[in-house]
VMD Tcl script that builds the backbone (N, CA, C; Angstrom):
set m [mol new atoms 171]
animate dup $m
set s [atomselect $m all]
$s set {name element resname resid chain x y z} {
  {N N MET 1 A 22.544 -40.506 -8.674}
  {CA C MET 1 A 22.655 -41.301 -7.458}
  {C C MET 1 A 21.312 -41.335 -6.731}
  {N N ASP 2 A 20.887 -42.526 -6.378}
  {CA C ASP 2 A 19.653 -42.674 -5.616}
  {C C ASP 2 A 19.930 -42.436 -4.138}
  {N N CYS 3 A 18.997 -41.751 -3.505}
  {CA C CYS 3 A 19.058 -41.534 -2.063}
  {C C CYS 3 A 18.126 -42.530 -1.390}
  {N N GLU 4 A 18.179 -42.590 -0.081}
  {CA C GLU 4 A 17.324 -43.519 0.648}
  {C C GLU 4 A 15.879 -43.063 0.695}
  {N N ASN 5 A 15.651 -41.739 0.751}
  {CA C ASN 5 A 14.287 -41.231 0.879}
  {C C ASN 5 A 14.236 -39.773 0.439}
  {N N ILE 6 A 13.048 -39.202 0.457}
  {CA C ILE 6 A 12.852 -37.828 0.009}
  {C C ILE 6 A 13.639 -36.845 0.865}
  {N N SER 7 A 13.701 -37.060 2.143}
  {CA C SER 7 A 14.435 -36.141 3.022}
  {C C SER 7 A 15.914 -36.106 2.673}
  {N N GLN 8 A 16.488 -37.265 2.450}
  {CA C GLN 8 A 17.901 -37.323 2.070}
  {C C GLN 8 A 18.106 -36.690 0.698}
  {N N LEU 9 A 17.179 -36.921 -0.215}
  {CA C LEU 9 A 17.281 -36.348 -1.554}
  {C C LEU 9 A 17.329 -34.831 -1.502}
  {N N ILE 10 A 16.382 -34.229 -0.791}
  {CA C ILE 10 A 16.335 -32.763 -0.790}
  {C C ILE 10 A 17.427 -32.138 0.072}
  {N N SER 11 A 18.059 -32.922 0.915}
  {CA C SER 11 A 19.166 -32.366 1.698}
  {C C SER 11 A 20.517 -32.557 1.014}
  {N N SER 12 A 20.583 -33.428 0.013}
  {CA C SER 12 A 21.880 -33.728 -0.601}
  {C C SER 12 A 21.979 -33.372 -2.081}
  {N N ASN 13 A 20.860 -33.045 -2.715}
  {CA C ASN 13 A 20.854 -32.770 -4.149}
  {C C ASN 13 A 20.361 -31.346 -4.377}
  {N N VAL 14 A 21.238 -30.478 -4.845}
  {CA C VAL 14 A 20.903 -29.061 -5.002}
  {C C VAL 14 A 19.735 -28.870 -5.964}
  {N N GLU 15 A 19.752 -29.570 -7.087}
  {CA C GLU 15 A 18.679 -29.424 -8.074}
  {C C GLU 15 A 17.339 -29.889 -7.502}
  {N N ALA 16 A 17.343 -30.997 -6.776}
  {CA C ALA 16 A 16.118 -31.491 -6.148}
  {C C ALA 16 A 15.623 -30.514 -5.093}
  {N N THR 17 A 16.543 -29.938 -4.343}
  {CA C THR 17 A 16.176 -28.948 -3.326}
  {C C THR 17 A 15.520 -27.739 -3.961}
  {N N GLN 18 A 16.111 -27.239 -5.036}
  {CA C GLN 18 A 15.545 -26.079 -5.726}
  {C C GLN 18 A 14.159 -26.401 -6.279}
  {N N TYR 19 A 14.009 -27.584 -6.871}
  {CA C TYR 19 A 12.716 -27.988 -7.418}
  {C C TYR 19 A 11.682 -28.113 -6.297}
  {N N PHE 20 A 12.046 -28.798 -5.235}
  {CA C PHE 20 A 11.138 -28.995 -4.106}
  {C C PHE 20 A 10.711 -27.650 -3.526}
  {N N ASN 21 A 11.667 -26.742 -3.351}
  {CA C ASN 21 A 11.364 -25.427 -2.781}
  {C C ASN 21 A 10.506 -24.567 -3.694}
  {N N SER 22 A 10.471 -24.881 -4.983}
  {CA C SER 22 A 9.640 -24.125 -5.921}
  {C C SER 22 A 8.170 -24.538 -5.851}
  {N N LEU 23 A 7.898 -25.660 -5.196}
  {CA C LEU 23 A 6.530 -26.167 -5.085}
  {C C LEU 23 A 5.794 -25.457 -3.954}
  {N N SER 24 A 4.479 -25.485 -4.045}
  {CA C SER 24 A 3.674 -24.885 -2.978}
  {C C SER 24 A 3.880 -25.662 -1.675}
  {N N ALA 25 A 3.612 -25.004 -0.575}
  {CA C ALA 25 A 3.744 -25.656 0.732}
  {C C ALA 25 A 2.837 -26.882 0.816}
  {N N GLU 26 A 1.656 -26.780 0.244}
  {CA C GLU 26 A 0.721 -27.913 0.256}
  {C C GLU 26 A 1.296 -29.096 -0.524}
  {N N MET 27 A 1.850 -28.826 -1.699}
  {CA C MET 27 A 2.440 -29.897 -2.509}
  {C C MET 27 A 3.654 -30.494 -1.797}
  {N N GLN 28 A 4.476 -29.661 -1.191}
  {CA C GLN 28 A 5.629 -30.165 -0.446}
  {C C GLN 28 A 5.179 -31.121 0.649}
  {N N GLN 29 A 4.139 -30.757 1.372}
  {CA C GLN 29 A 3.665 -31.600 2.467}
  {C C GLN 29 A 3.114 -32.916 1.948}
  {N N LYS 30 A 2.377 -32.881 0.834}
  {CA C LYS 30 A 1.858 -34.124 0.252}
  {C C LYS 30 A 3.002 -35.049 -0.142}
  {N N ILE 31 A 4.040 -34.478 -0.721}
  {CA C ILE 31 A 5.189 -35.285 -1.126}
  {C C ILE 31 A 5.881 -35.877 0.101}
  {N N LEU 32 A 6.069 -35.077 1.127}
  {CA C LEU 32 A 6.704 -35.582 2.351}
  {C C LEU 32 A 5.851 -36.657 3.019}
  {N N ASP 33 A 4.526 -36.475 3.005}
  {CA C ASP 33 A 3.621 -37.419 3.661}
  {C C ASP 33 A 3.473 -38.727 2.897}
  {N N ARG 34 A 3.447 -38.648 1.574}
  {CA C ARG 34 A 3.102 -39.823 0.775}
  {C C ARG 34 A 4.165 -40.245 -0.222}
  {N N GLY 35 A 5.290 -39.584 -0.197}
  {CA C GLY 35 A 6.315 -39.832 -1.202}
  {C C GLY 35 A 7.264 -40.963 -0.896}
  {N N THR 36 A 6.753 -42.038 -0.363}
  {CA C THR 36 A 7.581 -43.210 -0.090}
  {C C THR 36 A 8.195 -43.687 -1.403}
  {N N GLY 37 A 9.475 -43.863 -1.407}
  {CA C GLY 37 A 10.155 -44.321 -2.616}
  {C C GLY 37 A 10.639 -43.204 -3.516}
  {N N VAL 38 A 10.317 -41.962 -3.172}
  {CA C VAL 38 A 10.813 -40.829 -3.949}
  {C C VAL 38 A 12.252 -40.583 -3.509}
  {N N ASN 39 A 13.195 -41.014 -4.358}
  {CA C ASN 39 A 14.598 -40.914 -3.965}
  {C C ASN 39 A 15.506 -40.409 -5.085}
  {N N THR 40 A 14.902 -39.920 -6.180}
  {CA C THR 40 A 15.649 -39.278 -7.259}
  {C C THR 40 A 14.863 -38.056 -7.710}
  {N N LEU 41 A 15.533 -37.158 -8.406}
  {CA C LEU 41 A 14.853 -35.975 -8.923}
  {C C LEU 41 A 13.756 -36.373 -9.901}
  {N N ASP 42 A 14.017 -37.339 -10.764}
  {CA C ASP 42 A 12.996 -37.788 -11.714}
  {C C ASP 42 A 11.772 -38.344 -10.997}
  {N N LYS 43 A 11.989 -39.130 -9.957}
  {CA C LYS 43 A 10.860 -39.669 -9.194}
  {C C LYS 43 A 10.102 -38.565 -8.475}
  {N N LEU 44 A 10.818 -37.547 -8.012}
  {CA C LEU 44 A 10.169 -36.403 -7.373}
  {C C LEU 44 A 9.246 -35.711 -8.362}
  {N N LYS 45 A 9.722 -35.477 -9.565}
  {CA C LYS 45 A 8.905 -34.830 -10.597}
  {C C LYS 45 A 7.717 -35.704 -10.989}
  {N N GLU 46 A 7.946 -37.003 -11.138}
  {CA C GLU 46 A 6.864 -37.932 -11.473}
  {C C GLU 46 A 5.798 -37.947 -10.383}
  {N N PHE 47 A 6.221 -37.993 -9.137}
  {CA C PHE 47 A 5.266 -38.046 -8.033}
  {C C PHE 47 A 4.462 -36.759 -7.949}
  {N N LYS 48 A 5.114 -35.620 -8.158}
  {CA C LYS 48 A 4.418 -34.329 -8.159}
  {C C LYS 48 A 3.339 -34.327 -9.232}
  {N N ASN 49 A 3.664 -34.821 -10.436}
  {CA C ASN 49 A 2.674 -34.889 -11.509}
  {C C ASN 49 A 1.545 -35.846 -11.164}
  {N N LEU 50 A 1.857 -36.953 -10.539}
  {CA C LEU 50 A 0.841 -37.911 -10.113}
  {C C LEU 50 A -0.123 -37.269 -9.124}
  {N N VAL 51 A 0.412 -36.545 -8.160}
  {CA C VAL 51 A -0.422 -35.867 -7.167}
  {C C VAL 51 A -1.318 -34.845 -7.850}
  {N N GLU 52 A -0.750 -34.060 -8.751}
  {CA C GLU 52 A -1.536 -33.036 -9.456}
  {C C GLU 52 A -2.635 -33.653 -10.309}
  {N N ASN 53 A -2.299 -34.693 -11.044}
  {CA C ASN 53 A -3.246 -35.284 -11.988}
  {C C ASN 53 A -4.303 -36.147 -11.326}
  {N N ASN 54 A -3.974 -36.753 -10.203}
  {CA C ASN 54 A -4.910 -37.663 -9.545}
  {C C ASN 54 A -5.479 -37.109 -8.255}
  {N N GLY 55 A -5.032 -35.936 -7.878}
  {CA C GLY 55 A -5.581 -35.286 -6.695}
  {C C GLY 55 A -5.391 -36.054 -5.408}
  {N N LEU 56 A -4.245 -36.696 -5.238}
  {CA C LEU 56 A -3.998 -37.409 -3.984}
  {C C LEU 56 A -4.117 -36.449 -2.824}
  {N N LYS 57 A -4.817 -36.868 -1.802}
  {CA C LYS 57 A -5.040 -35.999 -0.651}
  {C C LYS 57 A -4.296 -36.527 0.542}
}
mol reanalyze $m
mol bondsrecalc $m
mol representation Tube
mol addrep $m
């Protein structure tokens, strides 16, 4: 099920919450700041990899 945004995803999906909480505080903040459209666990993982590989600041 797709959520409306990252906040809804991590508040309603246990697996996404666990994954998000396993990330560093810096990575969590980058995702919250720039993760527009991150509304599934797969998109969360993809965006995290994008940030890591491309160094989004």
